[in-house]
C-alpha positions in Angstrom: 20.8 -3.5 -14.3 18.2 -5.8 -14.1 14.7 -4.1 -13.3 12.1 -6.5 -11.6 8.5 -6.3 -10.9 8.1 -6.5 -7.4 4.4 -4.6 -7.3 1.9 -1.6 -8.2 1.3 1.5 -6.9 -2.4 1.8 -6.1 -3.4 3.9 -3.3 -2.4 6.8 -2.0 -2.5 7.3 2.2 -2.7 10.1 3.7 -2.0 13.7 2.3 2.4 13.4 3.5 2.9 11.4 0.3 2.6 7.5 1.3 1.8 5.4 -0.9 0.0 2.4 -1.0 1.7 -0.9 -3.3 0.1 -4.3 -4.1 2.7 -7.0 -4.2 2.5 -10.7 -4.0 6.7 -10.7 -4.8 8.3 -13.9 -3.0 11.0 -11.5 -1.8 9.5 -8.7 -0.4 11.2 -8.6 2.6 14.6 -7.8 1.2 13.2 -5.3 -1.3 11.2 -2.8 1.2 14.0 -2.0 3.5 15.0 1.8 4.7 17.9 2.8 2.2 16.7 0.8 -0.9 16.2 2.0 -4.1 12.8 2.1 -6.0 12.0 2.2 -9.2 8.2 4.0 -9.7 7.8 3.9 -13.7 11.4 5.1 -15.1 11.7 7.3 -11.4 14.2 6.1 -8.9 13.9 6.5 -5.3 14.8 6.1 -2.2 13.3 4.3 0.7 12.8 6.0 3.9 9.7 4.3 5.9 8.2 1.2 5.5 4.9 -0.9 6.9 2.4 -3.4 6.3 -1.6 -1.9 6.3 -4.1 -4.6 5.5 -2.7 -6.5 2.0 -0.4 -3.1 1.1 2.9 -2.2 1.6 2.6 1.3 2.6 6.1 3.1 1.5 7.1 6.6 1.9 10.4 7.6 0.0 12.8 10.5 0.0 12.2 13.8 -0.6 7.9 13.4 -0.9 6.6 14.9 1.7 3.2 16.0 -0.3 0.6 13.7 -2.4 1.1 16.2 -5.2 4.5 14.8 -5.2 3.8 11.5 -5.7 0.3 10.9 -7.0 0.6 11.3 -10.7 3.1 8.2 -10.2 -0.4 6.7 -9.5 -0.7 3.3 -11.1 3.0 2.6 -12.3 4.5 -0.7 -11.9 7.4 -0.9 -8.5 10.4 -2.5 -10.0 13.9 -3.4 -8.3 17.4 -4.5 -8.9 17.8 -7.8 -9.9 21.2 -8.4 -7.9 20.8 -6.2 -5.2 18.3 -9.4 -4.3 21.1 -11.7 -3.3 19.5 -14.5 -5.0 21.6 -17.6 -3.8 21.7 -20.9 -6.3 18.1 -22.4 -4.9 16.4 -19.2 -5.0 14.3 -17.9 -8.1 12.4 -15.5 -9.5 8.7 -16.6 -10.8 9.7 -14.0 -14.7 12.6 -17.1 -14.3 10.3 -19.9 -15.4 9.4 -18.2 -18.7 10.4 -19.5 -22.1 11.9 -22.8 -20.0 10.6 -25.9 -21.3 7.6 -27.8 -19.5 7.9 -31.6 -18.9 5.8 -34.1 -17.5 7.6 -37.3 -17.7 9.9 -37.4 -20.5 6.9 -35.5 -22.7 7.5 -32.2 -23.5 4.6 -30.3 -23.3 6.0 -26.7 -24.3 7.8 -23.5 -23.0 6.5 -21.7 -20.0 4.8 -18.4 -21.6 3.8 -17.0 -18.2 2.9 -17.0 -14.9 -0.6 -16.4 -13.8 -1.5 -15.4 -10.4 -4.4 -16.3 -8.8 -4.6 -15.8 -5.9 -1.6 -14.7 -3.0 -0.7 -18.2 -3.3 -2.4 -19.7 -5.5 -0.2 -19.5 -9.2 -0.3 -21.7 -12.7 1.9 -21.7 -15.4 0.9 -20.8 -18.5 2.4 -22.7 -21.5 0.3 -23.1 -25.0 -2.8 -21.8 -23.7 -2.6 -25.1 -20.3 -2.9 -24.4 -17.5 -0.7 -25.9 -14.8 -1.1 -25.8 -11.1 2.8 -24.2 -9.8 2.6 -26.9 -6.9 2.7 -29.5 -9.1 6.4 -28.6 -9.6 8.6 -31.1 -9.0 12.3 -30.0 -10.5 13.5 -27.2 -11.8 16.7 -27.4 -13.9 17.9 -23.8 -14.9 21.3 -25.3 -17.2 19.1 -27.4 -19.5 15.9 -25.3 -19.5 13.9 -27.6 -18.3 10.6 -28.2 -15.6 9.6 -31.3 -14.8 5.8 -31.6 -13.3 3.8 -34.2 -12.0 2.2 -37.1 -14.1 -1.4 -35.8 -14.3 -3.9 -38.0 -16.1 -6.2 -36.4 -18.3 -3.9 -32.9 -17.2 -2.7 -31.7 -20.9 
């Protein structure tokens, strides 16, 4: 099983063990469903309730009925089984772009090393210490491990 990062457990809410998760995950509508399994740290939990409150995904977990039962895991990252996302051929995760070669026209710029999240919708590709706006992506070819971006003079 390949676990994918879907967010971070940042706070509790109330005394019954509900938690707040901060997440910019693209497919969270597939993750945060009653009955799905999440991993917080190394522990596995089943979701029994979900709602959105402000900028947080609010989760209740099976077997957690008291804040003290979940509080020790606060600050841990939250993961989900990638296979259970059921991605089709046109869907991908941001992390799937890491280590792909980035090209502008026919010129190799470098490999994507990281994705930086500036805001909920604004993302940057980090390539050899250059920040490339995500919106410049024209084409992604996973078979040839290549990303093509729009040509922008002075970008690099």
